[in-house]
C-alpha positions in Angstrom: 32.2 -75.2 63.2 33.7 -77.5 60.9 36.0 -79.4 63.7 33.4 -80.1 66.0 32.0 -83.4 66.8 28.4 -84.4 67.7 28.2 -88.0 69.4 24.2 -88.9 69.6 23.2 -92.2 71.5 21.0 -94.5 69.5 18.7 -97.8 70.3 16.1 -97.2 67.5 13.8 -96.5 70.3 11.0 -93.5 69.4 12.6 -91.2 71.6 16.2 -92.1 70.3 15.1 -91.7 66.8 14.1 -87.9 67.6 17.3 -87.3 69.3 19.0 -88.6 66.0 17.4 -86.5 64.0 17.8 -83.5 66.1 21.3 -84.1 66.1 21.6 -85.0 61.8 20.2 -81.2 61.8 22.5 -79.9 64.4 25.3 -81.5 62.3 24.2 -80.4 59.2 23.7 -76.6 60.4 27.4 -76.6 62.3 29.0 -78.8 59.1 30.3 -81.3 61.7 31.1 -84.6 62.3 28.4 -86.7 63.6 29.1 -90.0 65.4 26.0 -92.2 65.8 26.8 -94.5 69.2 24.7 -97.3 69.9 25.9 -98.8 73.1 24.7 -102.8 74.1 24.3 -103.2 77.7 26.0 -106.0 79.4 22.8 -107.4 80.3 21.7 -107.8 76.2 25.5 -108.9 75.2 24.9 -112.4 74.9 21.5 -112.0 73.2 21.5 -108.4 71.4 18.1 -108.7 69.9 15.8 -106.0 70.8 11.8 -105.8 69.9 9.9 -103.2 68.2 6.5 -101.6 69.5 5.2 -104.1 66.7 6.7 -107.0 67.7 9.5 -107.3 65.6 12.8 -108.1 66.7 16.4 -106.4 65.3 19.9 -106.8 66.0 22.0 -104.2 67.5 23.6 -104.1 64.2 20.5 -103.6 62.1 19.3 -101.0 64.3 22.5 -98.9 64.2 22.6 -99.2 60.2 18.8 -97.7 60.2 20.0 -95.0 62.5 22.8 -94.5 60.1 20.6 -94.0 57.0 18.2 -91.7 58.4 21.3 -89.3 59.9 22.9 -89.7 56.7 20.0 -88.5 54.8 20.0 -85.2 56.9 23.7 -84.5 57.5 25.0 -86.2 54.3 26.8 -89.2 53.6 30.5 -88.3 54.6 29.6 -86.2 57.6 28.4 -89.4 59.9 30.0 -92.4 61.4 29.0 -95.3 63.4 29.9 -96.2 66.9 28.7 -100.0 68.4 30.1 -100.1 71.6 29.4 -102.4 75.3 28.9 -101.4 78.6 26.8 -99.6 80.8 24.9 -97.1 78.9 25.1 -93.8 80.2 28.3 -94.6 81.7 29.9 -95.3 78.3 27.9 -92.1 77.3 29.4 -90.1 79.8 33.4 -91.3 79.4 32.6 -90.4 75.8 31.5 -87.1 76.0 34.9 -85.7 77.1 36.1 -86.6 73.7 33.0 -84.8 72.2 31.9 -81.3 71.9 28.1 -82.2 72.5 26.6 -85.5 73.5 22.6 -85.8 72.5 20.2 -88.6 73.9 16.7 -89.1 73.8 14.4 -88.2 77.2 13.2 -92.1 77.0 14.8 -94.9 75.0 13.6 -98.8 74.9 13.9 -99.7 78.6 13.1 -97.4 81.8 9.9 -97.2 83.9 6.7 -96.0 82.1 5.6 -92.6 83.4 8.6 -91.1 84.2 9.3 -87.4 82.8 12.7 -88.6 81.7 14.5 -91.7 81.5 17.5 -92.9 83.2 20.0 -92.8 80.7 19.3 -89.6 79.3 19.2 -88.1 83.4 22.6 -89.6 84.3 24.6 -88.1 81.2 22.4 -84.8 81.5 23.7 -84.8 85.2 27.3 -86.5 84.9 28.9 -85.7 81.2 31.2 -83.3 80.6 30.8 -80.6 77.7 27.7 -79.7 76.3 24.3 -82.4 76.9 21.2 -81.8 75.0 18.3 -84.1 75.8 15.7 -84.1 73.0 12.1 -84.0 74.4 9.0 -82.0 73.4 8.1 -80.1 70.7 11.1 -78.6 68.4 10.4 -79.0 64.7 9.7 -75.7 62.7 6.2 -75.2 61.8 6.0 -74.1 58.1 4.6 -70.4 57.6 5.7 -69.8 61.4 8.3 -67.3 62.7 10.8 -69.7 64.3 10.4 -69.9 68.0 13.4 -68.2 69.8 16.2 -69.9 72.3 15.9 -69.8 76.0 18.9 -69.4 78.3 18.7 -69.5 81.8 21.4 -66.9 83.7 21.5 -65.8 87.0 25.5 -64.3 86.9 27.1 -67.9 87.5 30.4 -68.9 85.8 28.0 -71.5 84.7 25.2 -69.3 83.3 27.5 -67.6 81.5 29.1 -70.6 79.4 25.1 -71.5 78.6 24.3 -68.0 77.4 27.0 -68.2 75.1 26.1 -72.1 74.0 22.5 -70.2 73.5 23.8 -67.6 71.1 25.2 -70.1 69.1 21.9 -72.1 68.8 20.1 -68.8 68.1 22.3 -67.8 65.4 22.1 -71.2 63.9 18.2 -71.3 63.7 17.8 -67.6 62.5 16.1 -66.5 65.5 15.9 -64.3 68.7 17.2 -65.1 72.1 15.4 -65.1 75.4 17.7 -64.6 78.5 15.8 -65.4 81.8 16.9 -64.6 85.2 14.5 -65.2 88.0 15.6 -63.6 91.7 13.0 -65.5 93.8 15.3 -68.3 94.9 18.6 -65.8 95.6 20.7 -66.6 98.9 18.7 -64.3 101.1 21.3 -62.2 102.0 20.8 -58.4 101.7 21.1 -57.0 98.3 21.6 -60.0 96.8 18.9 -60.0 94.4 20.3 -56.8 93.1 23.9 -58.3 92.7 22.6 -60.8 90.5 20.6 -59.0 88.6 23.4 -56.6 88.1 25.5 -59.7 87.0 22.7 -60.6 84.5 22.8 -57.6 82.7 26.8 -57.6 82.2 27.0 -61.2 80.7 23.9 -60.5 78.3 25.6 -57.3 77.3 28.9 -58.9 76.6 27.3 -61.5 74.8 25.5 -59.1 72.8 28.5 -57.3 72.0 30.1 -60.0 70.4 26.9 -61.4 68.7 25.6 -57.8 67.5 23.1 -59.8 64.9 21.1 -62.2 67.4 18.0 -60.0 68.9 17.8 -60.5 72.8 15.3 -60.6 75.0 15.8 -59.9 79.0 13.2 -61.6 81.4 13.7 -60.8 84.8 11.6 -62.5 87.5 10.5 -62.3 90.6 9.4 -65.5 90.4 11.0 -69.4 91.3 13.8 -69.9 88.7 11.6 -73.4 88.0 8.5 -71.8 87.0 9.8 -69.1 84.8 12.1 -70.9 83.1 9.2 -73.7 82.5 7.1 -70.9 81.5 9.8 -69.6 79.0 10.4 -72.9 77.5 6.9 -73.6 76.8 6.8 -70.9 74.0 11.0 -71.9 72.6 12.4 -74.1 70.5 15.1 -75.4 73.3 16.3 -74.0 76.5 20.0 -74.1 77.9 20.9 -73.4 81.2 24.2 -74.5 83.2 24.7 -77.6 85.5 24.7 -75.6 88.4 23.8 -72.1 89.5 24.6 -69.9 92.6 22.4 -71.9 95.0 22.4 -75.8 95.6 24.6 -78.3 97.2 28.0 -78.0 96.2 28.6 -81.9 95.5 25.7 -82.4 93.3 26.7 -82.8 89.7 23.1 -80.6 88.5 20.9 -78.2 90.7 17.7 -78.5 91.1 16.5 -75.8 88.5 18.3 -77.9 85.6 16.6 -81.2 87.2 13.2 -79.5 86.8 13.8 -78.3 83.5 15.4 -81.9 82.1 11.9 -83.3 83.3 9.4 -81.1 82.4 10.5 -78.5 79.6 8.4 -78.7 76.4 11.6 -78.6 74.1 15.0 -79.8 74.1 16.9 -78.9 77.0 20.6 -77.9 76.6 22.7 -78.5 79.7 26.1 -76.6 80.0 29.1 -78.9 82.1 32.4 -77.6 82.5 35.3 -80.2 80.9 
């Protein structure tokens, strides 16, 4: 995994600091390069100063330096590099997602509308980025003295969910925990026998990845309920949940399906979204 490259969006906010900490631990576990990217939006370019909740003002360079110090303290001095970029924040991160193996963002940054479950940057990057996107939210820190929580994968037998399952096996191995593979049948296309075919595809996919990862324990959960409710229930007792950008249903021109959007908005743990490249 040494050749992997992780890109994390950082703006000095509490949400971005959570994302940076998660990304640095991921980089350390994978022995990979971590790039800490601070993007100055065009409206801030003339006066690149942001204020903290305590009223202190910092330049973009100062925020980035603080982020680098935190990340290097976790991942190592040689594993972290800075990137100060200009442009629309979400678009810049999406464009650079093609150069990274994984992009990590917080659920909320400095801007945005208070009260929204996920900020616009996190939502746009998770929807339009390429490859693996992780939105860090909720609980994920290990609790001393407790067994690690599982990694959850949403699987409906589609090619997108197959890639998400491979991602989830990797994360379970890194975290020395087990995997919960979830399949919900209530949103099947309504064709006679569709639920049975989805369940069969689910079993085939999970068995295939189990054979490739014999050291990872897998718990299978097949539910007659809706994918949204089933996945959110599983995420409530997980340290990460991973889904494909699109499953079997939905509109073809949507970058991310309705199930993925619901998980991004309401999951109680970090959310990984697997996009095609």
